[in-house]
DRENDO-1510 file (C-alpha; in Angstrom, 1 decimal, always signed):
<recs>
REC; n; res; u; v; w
REC; 1; MET; -5.3; +11.3; +19.1 .
REC; 2; ASP; -2.0; +9.6; +20.0 .
REC; 3; ARG; +0.1; +10.6; +17.0 .
REC; 4; ASP; +3.1; +8.6; +18.3 .
REC; 5; PHE; +1.2; +5.4; +18.8 .
REC; 6; ALA; +3.2; +3.5; +16.2 .
REC; 7; VAL; +6.3; +3.6; +18.4 .
REC; 8; ASP; +4.8; +3.9; +21.9 .
REC; 9; VAL; +3.8; +0.3; +22.4 .
REC; 10; GLY; +5.2; -0.1; +25.9 .
REC; 11; ARG; +2.0; +1.2; +27.5 .
REC; 12; PHE; +0.1; -1.9; +26.4 .
REC; 13; ARG; +0.5; -5.6; +27.5 .
REC; 14; ALA; +3.8; -7.0; +26.4 .
REC; 15; GLU; +2.4; -10.4; +25.3 .
REC; 16; PRO; -1.1; -10.0; +23.7 .
REC; 17; ARG; -3.5; -12.9; +24.1 .
REC; 18; THR; -4.3; -15.1; +21.2 .
REC; 19; MET; -7.0; -13.4; +19.1 .
REC; 20; ASN; -9.3; -14.2; +16.2 .
REC; 21; ILE; -8.5; -11.6; +13.6 .
REC; 22; VAL; -10.3; -11.3; +10.2 .
REC; 23; HIS; -8.9; -9.1; +7.4 .
REC; 24; ALA; -11.0; -8.1; +4.4 .
REC; 25; ALA; -9.1; -6.6; +1.5 .
REC; 26; SER; -9.1; -6.3; -2.3 .
REC; 27; GLU; -5.5; -7.2; -2.6 .
REC; 28; MET; -2.9; -9.5; -0.9 .
REC; 29; PHE; +0.6; -10.3; -1.9 .
REC; 30; PRO; +1.7; -12.7; -3.4 .
REC; 31; TYR; -1.7; -13.5; -4.9 .
REC; 32; ILE; -2.8; -10.1; -6.4 .
REC; 33; LYS; -1.1; -6.8; -6.2 .
REC; 34; THR; -1.4; -3.3; -7.7 .
REC; 35; GLY; +0.3; -1.4; -4.9 .
REC; 36; GLY; +1.4; -1.2; -1.3 .
REC; 37; LEU; -2.0; -2.4; +0.1 .
REC; 38; ALA; -1.2; -5.9; -1.1 .
REC; 39; ASP; +2.2; -5.9; +0.6 .
REC; 40; VAL; +0.7; -4.6; +3.9 .
REC; 41; VAL; -2.1; -7.1; +4.0 .
REC; 42; GLY; +0.1; -10.0; +3.1 .
REC; 43; ALA; +2.8; -9.3; +5.5 .
REC; 44; LEU; +0.5; -8.3; +8.4 .
REC; 45; ALA; -1.7; -11.4; +8.1 .
REC; 46; ARG; +1.3; -13.8; +8.0 .
REC; 47; GLU; +3.1; -12.1; +10.8 .
REC; 48; LEU; +0.0; -12.2; +13.0 .
REC; 49; ALA; -0.5; -15.9; +12.2 .
REC; 50; ARG; +3.1; -16.7; +13.0 .
REC; 51; ARG; +2.5; -15.2; +16.4 .
REC; 52; GLU; -0.2; -17.8; +17.0 .
REC; 53; HIS; -3.2; -15.6; +16.3 .
REC; 54; HIS; -6.0; -17.2; +14.3 .
REC; 55; VAL; -6.1; -15.1; +11.1 .
REC; 56; THR; -8.7; -15.2; +8.3 .
REC; 57; VAL; -8.4; -13.2; +5.1 .
REC; 58; PHE; -11.2; -12.5; +2.6 .
REC; 59; LEU; -10.2; -11.7; -0.9 .
REC; 60; PRO; -12.2; -11.4; -4.2 .
REC; 61; GLY; -11.8; -14.4; -6.4 .
REC; 62; TYR; -10.0; -12.6; -9.2 .
REC; 63; ARG; -8.8; -14.7; -12.2 .
REC; 64; ASP; -5.1; -14.2; -11.3 .
REC; 65; VAL; -5.7; -15.3; -7.7 .
REC; 66; LEU; -7.5; -18.5; -8.7 .
REC; 67; GLU; -4.8; -19.3; -11.2 .
REC; 68; HIS; -1.9; -18.6; -8.8 .
REC; 69; PRO; +0.0; -21.9; -8.5 .
REC; 70; ASP; +0.0; -21.9; -4.7 .
REC; 71; VAL; -3.7; -21.2; -4.6 .
REC; 72; ALA; -4.7; -23.7; -7.3 .
REC; 73; ALA; -2.8; -26.5; -5.5 .
REC; 74; ARG; -4.5; -26.0; -2.2 .
REC; 75; MET; -7.9; -24.5; -3.0 .
REC; 76; LYS; -11.2; -26.2; -2.4 .
REC; 77; ARG; -14.9; -25.2; -2.8 .
REC; 78; SER; -16.4; -24.1; +0.5 .
REC; 79; GLN; -19.9; -22.9; +0.1 .
REC; 80; ARG; -22.5; -21.5; -2.3 .
REC; 81; LEU; -23.5; -17.9; -2.1 .
REC; 82; ARG; -27.0; -16.4; -2.6 .
REC; 83; ILE; -26.6; -12.7; -1.8 .
REC; 84; GLU; -29.4; -10.2; -1.7 .
REC; 85; MET; -28.6; -7.2; -3.9 .
REC; 86; GLY; -31.5; -4.8; -3.9 .
REC; 87; ASP; -34.6; -6.4; -5.4 .
REC; 88; MET; -32.7; -9.6; -6.6 .
REC; 89; PHE; -30.4; -12.3; -5.4 .
REC; 90; MET; -27.0; -13.0; -7.0 .
REC; 91; ALA; -25.3; -16.3; -6.9 .
REC; 92; GLY; -21.6; -17.0; -6.2 .
REC; 93; GLU; -19.4; -19.4; -4.4 .
REC; 94; VAL; -16.6; -19.4; -1.8 .
REC; 95; ARG; -13.3; -21.1; -2.2 .
REC; 96; GLU; -10.8; -21.5; +0.6 .
REC; 97; PHE; -7.2; -22.5; +1.2 .
REC; 98; THR; -4.7; -22.5; +4.0 .
REC; 99; PRO; -1.2; -21.3; +2.9 .
REC; 100; GLU; +0.3; -21.8; +6.4 .
REC; 101; PRO; -0.7; -22.6; +10.0 .
REC; 102; ASN; -3.1; -20.3; +11.6 .
REC; 103; LEU; -3.9; -18.5; +8.3 .
REC; 104; LYS; -7.0; -19.3; +6.2 .
REC; 105; ILE; -8.0; -17.4; +3.1 .
REC; 106; TYR; -11.5; -17.3; +1.7 .
REC; 107; LEU; -12.1; -16.2; -1.9 .
REC; 108; ILE; -15.4; -14.6; -2.8 .
REC; 109; CYS; -16.1; -15.8; -6.4 .
REC; 110; ARG; -18.6; -14.6; -9.0 .
REC; 111; GLU; -17.3; -14.7; -12.6 .
REC; 112; GLU; -19.4; -11.7; -13.7 .
REC; 113; PHE; -17.6; -9.5; -11.1 .
REC; 114; PHE; -14.1; -10.9; -10.6 .
REC; 115; ASP; -13.1; -12.9; -13.7 .
REC; 116; ARG; -11.3; -9.9; -15.2 .
REC; 117; LYS; -7.7; -9.2; -16.1 .
REC; 118; LEU; -7.3; -6.2; -13.7 .
REC; 119; PRO; -8.8; -5.7; -10.2 .
REC; 120; TYR; -10.3; -2.2; -10.6 .
REC; 121; GLY; -10.4; -1.1; -14.2 .
REC; 122; THR; -9.2; -1.5; -17.7 .
REC; 123; GLY; -6.0; +0.5; -17.2 .
REC; 124; GLU; -7.6; +3.6; -18.7 .
REC; 125; ARG; -10.7; +3.9; -16.6 .
REC; 126; ASP; -12.4; +2.2; -13.6 .
REC; 127; TYR; -15.0; -0.5; -14.2 .
REC; 128; GLU; -18.4; +1.1; -14.2 .
REC; 129; ASP; -19.8; -1.6; -11.9 .
REC; 130; ASN; -17.2; -1.4; -9.2 .
REC; 131; HIS; -19.8; -0.4; -6.6 .
REC; 132; HIS; -21.9; -3.5; -7.4 .
REC; 133; ARG; -18.8; -5.7; -7.4 .
REC; 134; PHE; -17.6; -4.6; -3.9 .
REC; 135; ILE; -21.1; -4.3; -2.4 .
REC; 136; PHE; -21.4; -8.0; -3.4 .
REC; 137; PHE; -18.0; -8.8; -1.9 .
REC; 138; CYS; -18.8; -7.1; +1.4 .
REC; 139; LYS; -22.2; -8.7; +1.8 .
REC; 140; ALA; -20.8; -12.1; +0.9 .
REC; 141; ILE; -18.2; -11.7; +3.7 .
REC; 142; VAL; -21.0; -11.1; +6.2 .
REC; 143; ASP; -22.8; -14.2; +4.9 .
REC; 144; VAL; -19.7; -16.4; +5.3 .
REC; 145; ILE; -18.9; -15.2; +8.8 .
REC; 146; ARG; -22.5; -15.9; +9.9 .
REC; 147; ARG; -23.0; -19.2; +8.2 .
REC; 148; LYS; -19.6; -20.6; +9.1 .
REC; 149; GLU; -19.8; -19.2; +12.6 .
REC; 150; ILE; -16.3; -17.7; +12.3 .
REC; 151; GLU; -15.2; -16.3; +15.6 .
REC; 152; VAL; -14.2; -12.6; +15.2 .
REC; 153; ASP; -12.5; -10.6; +17.9 .
REC; 154; VAL; -11.3; -8.0; +15.4 .
REC; 155; LEU; -12.8; -7.4; +11.9 .
REC; 156; HIS; -10.1; -5.3; +10.1 .
REC; 157; THR; -11.2; -3.8; +6.8 .
REC; 158; HIS; -9.0; -2.0; +4.3 .
REC; 159; ASP; -9.6; +1.0; +2.0 .
REC; 160; TRP; -12.8; +1.8; +0.1 .
REC; 161; PRO; -13.6; -1.7; -1.4 .
REC; 162; THR; -14.4; -3.0; +2.1 .
REC; 163; GLY; -15.6; +0.3; +3.6 .
REC; 164; LEU; -19.2; -0.9; +3.8 .
REC; 165; LEU; -18.4; -4.0; +5.8 .
REC; 166; PRO; -18.3; -2.6; +9.4 .
REC; 167; LEU; -21.8; -1.1; +8.8 .
REC; 168; LEU; -23.2; -4.2; +7.1 .
REC; 169; VAL; -22.0; -6.4; +10.0 .
REC; 170; ARG; -23.7; -4.2; +12.6 .
REC; 171; VAL; -27.0; -4.0; +10.6 .
REC; 172; ASP; -27.0; -7.7; +10.2 .
REC; 173; GLU; -26.4; -8.2; +13.9 .
REC; 174; GLN; -29.4; -6.0; +14.7 .
REC; 175; ARG; -31.7; -7.6; +12.2 .
REC; 176; LYS; -30.9; -11.1; +13.3 .
REC; 177; ALA; -30.1; -10.5; +17.0 .
REC; 178; ILE; -26.7; -12.2; +16.7 .
REC; 179; ASN; -23.1; -11.3; +17.3 .
REC; 180; LEU; -20.8; -11.4; +14.3 .
REC; 181; ALA; -17.7; -9.3; +15.3 .
REC; 182; GLY; -16.3; -8.0; +18.5 .
REC; 183; ARG; -14.7; -4.8; +17.3 .
REC; 184; THR; -14.3; -3.4; +13.8 .
REC; 185; VAL; -11.3; -1.4; +12.5 .
REC; 186; HIS; -11.0; +0.3; +9.1 .
REC; 187; THR; -7.6; +1.3; +7.7 .
REC; 188; ILE; -7.2; +4.2; +5.3 .
REC; 189; HIS; -4.3; +3.3; +3.0 .
REC; 190; ASN; -5.0; +6.2; +0.6 .
REC; 191; ILE; -7.9; +8.7; +1.3 .
REC; 192; ALA; -7.8; +9.9; -2.3 .
REC; 193; PHE; -9.6; +6.6; -3.4 .
REC; 194; GLN; -13.1; +6.9; -2.0 .
REC; 195; GLY; -15.3; +4.3; -3.7 .
REC; 196; LEU; -17.9; +6.8; -5.0 .
REC; 197; PHE; -21.0; +5.5; -6.7 .
REC; 198; PRO; -24.4; +7.0; -7.8 .
REC; 199; LEU; -27.0; +7.5; -5.1 .
REC; 200; ARG; -29.5; +5.5; -7.2 .
REC; 201; SER; -27.4; +2.4; -6.6 .
REC; 202; PHE; -27.7; +2.6; -2.8 .
REC; 203; TYR; -30.7; +0.2; -3.0 .
REC; 204; ARG; -28.2; -2.6; -3.8 .
REC; 205; THR; -26.9; -2.4; -0.2 .
REC; 206; ASN; -30.4; -3.2; +1.3 .
REC; 207; LEU; -29.5; -0.8; +4.1 .
REC; 208; PRO; -32.0; +1.4; +5.9 .
REC; 209; ALA; -32.8; +4.5; +3.9 .
REC; 210; GLU; -31.8; +6.9; +6.6 .
REC; 211; LEU; -28.2; +5.7; +6.2 .
REC; 212; MET; -28.0; +7.5; +2.8 .
REC; 213; GLY; -28.0; +10.9; +4.5 .
REC; 214; VAL; -25.1; +13.2; +5.2 .
REC; 215; ASP; -24.5; +11.4; +8.5 .
REC; 216; GLY; -24.2; +8.1; +6.5 .
REC; 217; LEU; -22.9; +7.4; +3.1 .
REC; 218; GLU; -23.9; +10.5; +1.2 .
REC; 219; TYR; -21.0; +12.5; -0.1 .
REC; 220; TYR; -21.6; +15.5; -2.4 .
REC; 221; GLY; -24.5; +13.9; -4.2 .
REC; 222; GLN; -22.9; +10.5; -4.4 .
REC; 223; ALA; -22.4; +7.6; -2.0 .
REC; 224; SER; -18.9; +6.9; -0.6 .
REC; 225; MET; -17.9; +3.4; +0.5 .
REC; 226; LEU; -14.8; +4.8; +2.2 .
REC; 227; LYS; -17.0; +7.3; +4.1 .
REC; 228; ALA; -19.0; +4.3; +5.4 .
REC; 229; GLY; -15.9; +2.8; +6.9 .
REC; 230; LEU; -14.9; +6.2; +8.5 .
REC; 231; GLN; -18.4; +6.7; +9.9 .
REC; 232; PHE; -19.2; +3.2; +11.2 .
REC; 233; ALA; -16.0; +1.3; +12.1 .
REC; 234; ASP; -15.3; +1.3; +15.9 .
REC; 235; ARG; -11.8; +2.5; +15.3 .
REC; 236; ILE; -9.8; +3.9; +12.4 .
REC; 237; THR; -6.2; +3.5; +11.5 .
REC; 238; THR; -4.0; +4.9; +8.8 .
REC; 239; VAL; -0.5; +3.9; +7.7 .
REC; 240; SER; +1.7; +6.5; +9.3 .
REC; 241; PRO; +1.5; +8.9; +12.2 .
REC; 242; ASN; +2.1; +12.0; +10.0 .
REC; 243; TYR; -0.6; +10.9; +7.5 .
REC; 244; ALA; -3.0; +10.6; +10.4 .
REC; 245; GLN; -2.4; +14.3; +11.0 .
REC; 246; GLU; -2.5; +15.3; +7.3 .
REC; 247; ILE; -5.8; +13.8; +6.4 .
REC; 248; GLN; -7.5; +16.1; +9.0 .
REC; 249; THR; -6.6; +19.1; +6.8 .
REC; 250; PRO; -8.2; +20.3; +3.6 .
REC; 251; GLU; -4.9; +20.0; +1.8 .
REC; 252; PHE; -4.7; +16.3; +2.2 .
REC; 253; GLY; -8.2; +15.2; +3.3 .
REC; 254; CYS; -9.6; +15.0; -0.2 .
REC; 255; GLY; -12.9; +16.4; +1.0 .
REC; 256; LEU; -13.2; +13.9; +3.9 .
REC; 257; ASP; -11.2; +15.9; +6.4 .
REC; 258; GLY; -14.3; +17.0; +8.3 .
REC; 259; VAL; -15.3; +13.4; +8.7 .
REC; 260; VAL; -11.9; +12.4; +9.9 .
REC; 261; GLN; -11.8; +15.3; +12.3 .
REC; 262; GLN; -15.0; +14.1; +13.9 .
REC; 263; ARG; -13.4; +10.7; +14.5 .
REC; 264; ALA; -10.0; +12.0; +15.6 .
REC; 265; ASP; -10.3; +10.4; +19.0 .
REC; 266; ASP; -10.7; +7.0; +17.3 .
REC; 267; LEU; -7.9; +7.5; +14.8 .
REC; 268; VAL; -4.3; +6.3; +15.1 .
REC; 269; GLY; -1.4; +6.2; +12.7 .
REC; 270; LEU; +0.4; +2.8; +12.6 .
REC; 271; LEU; +3.5; +2.8; +10.5 .
REC; 272; ASN; +3.8; +0.0; +7.9 .
REC; 273; GLY; +6.7; -2.4; +7.9 .
REC; 274; VAL; +8.8; -4.1; +5.2 .
REC; 275; ASP; +8.5; -7.8; +4.5 .
REC; 276; THR; +12.1; -8.7; +4.9 .
REC; 277; THR; +11.6; -12.2; +3.7 .
REC; 278; ALA; +11.0; -10.6; +0.3 .
REC; 279; TRP; +13.2; -7.5; +0.6 .
REC; 280; ASP; +16.6; -8.3; +1.9 .
REC; 281; PRO; +19.7; -7.6; -0.2 .
REC; 282; ARG; +21.5; -10.5; +1.4 .
REC; 283; THR; +19.1; -13.1; +0.1 .
REC; 284; ASP; +16.9; -11.4; -2.6 .
REC; 285; PRO; +16.5; -14.0; -5.3 .
REC; 286; TYR; +15.9; -11.4; -8.0 .
REC; 287; LEU; +19.3; -9.8; -7.6 .
REC; 288; PRO; +22.4; -10.8; -9.7 .
REC; 289; GLY; +24.6; -10.3; -6.5 .
REC; 290; HIS; +23.9; -10.2; -2.8 .
REC; 291; TYR; +25.4; -7.8; -0.4 .
REC; 292; ALA; +25.3; -6.3; +3.1 .
REC; 293; VAL; +26.5; -3.1; +4.8 .
REC; 294; ASP; +29.9; -4.6; +5.5 .
REC; 295; ASP; +30.4; -6.0; +2.0 .
REC; 296; LEU; +28.9; -4.0; -0.9 .
REC; 297; GLY; +30.5; -5.9; -3.7 .
REC; 298; GLY; +27.2; -7.4; -4.7 .
REC; 299; LYS; +25.6; -3.9; -5.0 .
REC; 300; LYS; +28.3; -2.9; -7.5 .
REC; 301; LEU; +27.3; -5.9; -9.6 .
REC; 302; CYS; +23.6; -5.0; -9.3 .
REC; 303; ARG; +24.4; -1.5; -10.5 .
REC; 304; ALA; +26.4; -2.6; -13.5 .
REC; 305; GLU; +23.7; -5.1; -14.5 .
REC; 306; LEU; +21.0; -2.5; -14.1 .
REC; 307; LEU; +22.8; -0.1; -16.4 .
REC; 308; LYS; +23.5; -2.8; -18.9 .
REC; 309; ALA; +19.8; -4.0; -18.9 .
REC; 310; HIS; +18.7; -0.4; -19.7 .
REC; 311; GLY; +21.2; +0.1; -22.6 .
REC; 312; PHE; +23.7; +2.2; -20.6 .
REC; 313; ASP; +27.4; +1.6; -20.2 .
REC; 314; PRO; +27.8; -0.6; -17.1 .
REC; 315; LYS; +31.0; +1.3; -16.2 .
REC; 316; PHE; +29.2; +4.6; -16.0 .
REC; 317; THR; +30.7; +6.6; -13.0 .
REC; 318; GLY; +27.9; +9.2; -12.5 .
REC; 319; ALA; +24.9; +8.9; -10.3 .
REC; 320; VAL; +22.2; +6.4; -11.1 .
REC; 321; LEU; +18.7; +7.6; -10.1 .
REC; 322; GLY; +15.9; +5.0; -10.0 .
REC; 323; MET; +12.1; +5.4; -9.8 .
REC; 324; VAL; +9.4; +2.7; -9.5 .
REC; 325; CYS; +5.8; +3.8; -9.1 .
REC; 326; ARG; +2.4; +4.1; -10.5 .
REC; 327; LEU; +2.5; +6.9; -13.1 .
REC; 328; THR; +0.0; +9.2; -11.5 .
REC; 329; GLU; +0.1; +12.9; -10.4 .
REC; 330; GLN; +0.1; +11.8; -6.8 .
REC; 331; LYS; +3.6; +10.2; -7.4 .
REC; 332; GLY; +4.9; +13.5; -8.7 .
REC; 333; VAL; +5.9; +12.2; -12.1 .
REC; 334; GLN; +5.1; +15.6; -13.6 .
REC; 335; LEU; +7.8; +17.1; -11.3 .
REC; 336; ILE; +10.4; +14.9; -12.9 .
REC; 337; LEU; +9.2; +15.8; -16.4 .
REC; 338; ALA; +9.4; +19.5; -15.6 .
REC; 339; ASN; +13.1; +19.2; -14.7 .
REC; 340; GLU; +14.2; +18.0; -18.1 .
REC; 341; ALA; +16.7; +20.8; -18.4 .
REC; 342; LEU; +18.4; +19.7; -15.2 .
REC; 343; LEU; +18.5; +16.1; -16.4 .
REC; 344; THR; +20.0; +17.2; -19.7 .
REC; 345; GLU; +22.8; +19.1; -18.0 .
REC; 346; SER; +23.7; +16.6; -15.3 .
REC; 347; LYS; +26.0; +13.6; -15.3 .
REC; 348; LEU; +23.4; +11.0; -14.4 .
REC; 349; LYS; +21.2; +8.2; -15.6 .
REC; 350; LEU; +17.5; +8.1; -14.7 .
REC; 351; ILE; +15.8; +4.7; -14.8 .
REC; 352; VAL; +12.0; +4.7; -14.5 .
REC; 353; ILE; +9.6; +1.7; -14.5 .
REC; 354; GLY; +5.8; +1.8; -14.0 .
REC; 355; THR; +2.4; +2.1; -15.6 .
REC; 356; GLY; -0.6; +4.3; -15.0 .
REC; 357; ASP; -2.0; +7.5; -16.5 .
REC; 358; VAL; -1.8; +7.2; -20.3 .
REC; 359; GLY; -0.7; +10.8; -20.7 .
REC; 360; LEU; +2.1; +10.5; -18.2 .
REC; 361; GLU; +3.3; +7.3; -19.8 .
REC; 362; GLU; +3.4; +9.0; -23.2 .
REC; 363; ASN; +5.3; +12.0; -21.7 .
REC; 364; MET; +7.8; +9.8; -20.0 .
REC; 365; ARG; +8.3; +7.8; -23.1 .
REC; 366; ALA; +8.9; +11.0; -25.1 .
REC; 367; LEU; +11.4; +12.2; -22.5 .
REC; 368; ALA; +13.4; +9.0; -22.8 .
REC; 369; ALA; +13.3; +9.4; -26.6 .
REC; 370; ARG; +14.7; +12.9; -26.4 .
REC; 371; LEU; +17.3; +11.9; -23.9 .
REC; 372; PRO; +18.3; +8.4; -24.8 .
REC; 373; ASP; +21.7; +8.7; -23.2 .
REC; 374; LYS; +20.2; +9.9; -19.9 .
REC; 375; VAL; +16.8; +8.4; -19.4 .
REC; 376; SER; +15.3; +4.9; -19.7 .
REC; 377; PHE; +11.6; +4.3; -19.3 .
REC; 378; ARG; +9.7; +1.0; -19.3 .
REC; 379; ALA; +5.9; +0.9; -19.0 .
REC; 380; GLU; +5.7; -2.3; -17.0 .
REC; 381; VAL; +4.8; -3.6; -13.6 .
REC; 382; ASN; +7.4; -6.2; -12.8 .
REC; 383; GLU; +8.4; -7.4; -9.3 .
REC; 384; GLU; +11.8; -8.6; -10.4 .
REC; 385; ALA; +12.6; -5.3; -12.2 .
REC; 386; SER; +11.4; -3.4; -9.1 .
REC; 387; HIS; +13.9; -5.2; -6.9 .
REC; 388; ARG; +16.7; -4.7; -9.4 .
REC; 389; VAL; +16.1; -0.9; -9.7 .
REC; 390; GLU; +16.1; -0.7; -5.9 .
REC; 391; ALA; +19.4; -2.6; -5.6 .
REC; 392; GLY; +21.2; -1.1; -8.7 .
REC; 393; SER; +20.4; +2.6; -8.2 .
REC; 394; ASP; +22.5; +5.0; -6.2 .
REC; 395; PHE; +19.5; +7.2; -5.4 .
REC; 396; PHE; +15.8; +6.4; -5.4 .
REC; 397; LEU; +13.3; +9.2; -6.3 .
REC; 398; MET; +9.9; +9.6; -4.6 .
REC; 399; PRO; +8.7; +13.1; -5.5 .
REC; 400; SER; +5.2; +12.4; -4.2 .
REC; 401; LEU; +2.6; +15.1; -3.7 .
REC; 402; PHE; +1.2; +13.0; -0.9 .
REC; 403; GLU; +2.2; +9.6; +0.4 .
REC; 404; PRO; +0.3; +7.9; +3.1 .
REC; 405; CYS; +3.2; +5.7; +4.1 .
REC; 406; GLY; +5.3; +4.5; +1.2 .
REC; 407; LEU; +7.4; +1.4; +1.2 .
REC; 408; ASN; +10.0; +2.1; -1.5 .
REC; 409; GLN; +11.8; +4.6; +0.6 .
REC; 410; MET; +12.2; +1.9; +3.3 .
REC; 411; TYR; +13.3; -0.7; +0.7 .
REC; 412; SER; +15.8; +1.9; -0.6 .
REC; 413; GLN; +17.5; +2.5; +2.8 .
REC; 414; LEU; +17.8; -1.3; +3.5 .
REC; 415; TYR; +19.3; -1.8; +0.0 .
REC; 416; GLY; +21.9; +1.0; +0.4 .
REC; 417; THR; +20.2; +3.3; -2.0 .
REC; 418; ILE; +19.7; +6.9; -0.8 .
REC; 419; PRO; +16.1; +8.0; -1.0 .
REC; 420; VAL; +15.3; +11.4; -2.4 .
REC; 421; VAL; +11.8; +12.1; -1.1 .
REC; 422; THR; +9.3; +14.9; -0.5 .
REC; 423; ARG; +8.2; +16.2; +2.9 .
REC; 424; VAL; +4.8; +14.5; +3.0 .
REC; 425; GLY; +3.0; +11.6; +4.8 .
REC; 426; GLY; +5.0; +8.6; +5.9 .
REC; 427; LEU; +8.1; +9.8; +4.0 .
REC; 428; ILE; +8.6; +12.3; +6.9 .
REC; 429; ASP; +8.2; +9.4; +9.4 .
REC; 430; THR; +10.7; +7.1; +7.8 .
REC; 431; VAL; +13.5; +9.2; +6.2 .
REC; 432; THR; +15.8; +11.6; +8.1 .
REC; 433; ASP; +17.2; +14.5; +6.1 .
REC; 434; GLY; +21.0; +14.5; +6.0 .
REC; 435; PRO; +23.4; +17.4; +5.7 .
REC; 436; ALA; +25.9; +17.7; +2.8 .
REC; 437; ASP; +28.7; +16.1; +4.9 .
REC; 438; GLY; +26.7; +13.0; +5.6 .
REC; 439; SER; +27.2; +13.4; +9.4 .
REC; 440; ALA; +23.5; +12.6; +10.1 .
REC; 441; GLY; +20.4; +11.4; +8.3 .
REC; 442; THR; +19.5; +8.6; +5.9 .
REC; 443; GLY; +18.2; +10.5; +2.9 .
REC; 444; ILE; +17.3; +13.8; +1.2 .
REC; 445; LEU; +13.9; +15.5; +1.9 .
REC; 446; VAL; +12.6; +18.3; -0.2 .
REC; 447; GLU; +9.4; +20.2; -0.9 .
REC; 448; PRO; +6.8; +18.6; -3.3 .
REC; 449; THR; +7.4; +21.2; -6.1 .
REC; 450; VAL; +9.3; +21.5; -9.3 .
REC; 451; ALA; +12.0; +23.6; -7.5 .
REC; 452; GLY; +12.0; +21.1; -4.6 .
REC; 453; VAL; +12.7; +18.1; -6.9 .
REC; 454; ALA; +15.4; +20.1; -8.7 .
REC; 455; GLU; +17.0; +20.8; -5.3 .
REC; 456; GLY; +16.8; +17.1; -4.4 .
REC; 457; ILE; +18.5; +16.0; -7.6 .
REC; 458; THR; +21.2; +18.6; -7.2 .
REC; 459; ARG; +21.9; +17.6; -3.7 .
REC; 460; ALA; +22.0; +13.9; -4.7 .
REC; 461; LEU; +24.6; +14.7; -7.4 .
REC; 462; ALA; +26.7; +16.7; -4.9 .
REC; 463; LEU; +26.5; +13.9; -2.4 .
REC; 464; TRP; +27.5; +11.4; -5.0 .
REC; 465; SER; +30.7; +13.4; -5.7 .
REC; 466; ASP; +31.6; +13.1; -2.0 .
REC; 467; ARG; +32.1; +9.4; -1.6 .
REC; 468; GLU; +32.7; +9.5; +2.2 .
REC; 469; ALA; +29.6; +11.5; +2.9 .
REC; 470; TYR; +27.5; +9.2; +0.6 .
REC; 471; GLN; +28.8; +6.1; +2.3 .
REC; 472; ARG; +27.9; +7.5; +5.8 .
REC; 473; LEU; +24.3; +8.0; +4.8 .
REC; 474; GLN; +24.2; +4.7; +3.0 .
REC; 475; ALA; +25.5; +2.7; +6.0 .
REC; 476; ARG; +23.1; +4.5; +8.4 .
REC; 477; GLY; +20.1; +3.7; +6.2 .
REC; 478; MET; +21.1; +0.0; +5.9 .
REC; 479; GLY; +21.2; -0.2; +9.7 .
REC; 480; ARG; +17.6; +0.9; +10.0 .
REC; 481; GLU; +14.9; -1.5; +11.4 .
REC; 482; PHE; +11.9; -1.5; +9.1 .
REC; 483; GLY; +10.8; -5.2; +9.4 .
REC; 484; TRP; +7.3; -6.1; +10.3 .
REC; 485; SER; +8.3; -7.3; +13.8 .
REC; 486; GLN; +8.0; -3.8; +15.3 .
REC; 487; ALA; +4.9; -2.9; +13.1 .
REC; 488; VAL; +3.1; -6.1; +14.1 .
REC; 489; THR; +3.8; -5.5; +17.8 .
REC; 490; ALA; +2.1; -2.1; +17.4 .
REC; 491; TYR; -0.9; -3.8; +15.7 .
REC; 492; GLU; -1.1; -6.5; +18.4 .
REC; 493; SER; -1.1; -3.8; +21.1 .
REC; 494; PHE; -3.7; -1.8; +19.3 .
REC; 495; TYR; -6.0; -4.9; +18.9 .
REC; 496; GLU; -5.5; -5.8; +22.6 .
REC; 497; GLU; -6.5; -2.4; +23.7 .
REC; 498; ILE; -9.8; -2.3; +21.8 .
REC; 499; VAL; -11.0; -5.9; +22.2 .
</recs>
């Protein structure tokens, strides 16, 4: 496996030929987003289209997508669906729109499955029919590709909701003696989410019975849609070189490390990029002030406004620590909670926004209530607030137990906010640890433990007290290149190699 693939693109053709690339995903920014998957799919699809490739994206027809102003203004009905689901057929329809040249988006619609407030669950638990919803979604994509005769050089699927698609395409090709896709690629954005469903529901796939075995979808007495993608896609990618290594180990493979090891020769780690049209402190429309590395006046204004918005003195001179994430154990929220004594004793402000696990939300809310002069917590998912925390903080905390790639640590560096991150996944690939004097590095890396997080906060406070050292790390981070231009070049080269 070529661990350094993401940066070693020179061995491929410098100018890839125009390709027909189809992406299938459950999220895409700006239409529907719960996490980084949406940002990646949205930026990658658009950048490929702007490089003159013919790009098609399939998304579920969620309520929020259909009601999005840009979608509603352009959308038209495209075809009716009649999809075989076990011993019955289910109806639906396809809607399509073209947001920009070379990019077409198809929405797979069935009200029973997708006319819901949230994509995957109620906020407290997953929808019980998720397997039916995304089996329907994948089978509908095959139907649309076939009936519309969409040319497909590369069919690129993302995470468990589309894990069945590479297999469904090949089975349909065999049954009908046709060609639907040149090569298939499946990307693991987070191997912890595996799309598990009961074995008794396998009949909904209408796949041959032998595919339900251990060499197929079966996974510890259940069926796994992610495992289908790992087993049957022609190639596999994940979102950072280090994570490609980690998921081959029991510690990070979440039970699928053996499957990943078997496909190691077909696996590469391609580092995500940042959509700099949305994340640029010089032009960000969400910020009260704009700034650049040679003029940080706007950042001072962002800092003051952030403190004021969270009920703190805008003239506070201590360090401001920000955190924006889903409140899950993966994100290490519990490591912050366990360091309450350090927060109490230190001259700092901690500003946290996010939603997720109900228990972690309650615990974070209780922490803010106990330390009202230190901690602000808001249980919200708000794009504007996320940008303002990134710009107004002095340090950004990412104490993840595992992190496939991560985007916030890249946003932070571009926004002149020092990231304090753990030594896992893509955080290792994108943040360089700096010594106390700021003579090297762009951030602070620590172990994913309570003690490690305490060390990170302590180092951050020491760095804040040495303004020259802080500014050296800050300037170095703001000079990093995290845009999608480099990331897309790697994807183009990868596609060109496999087609």
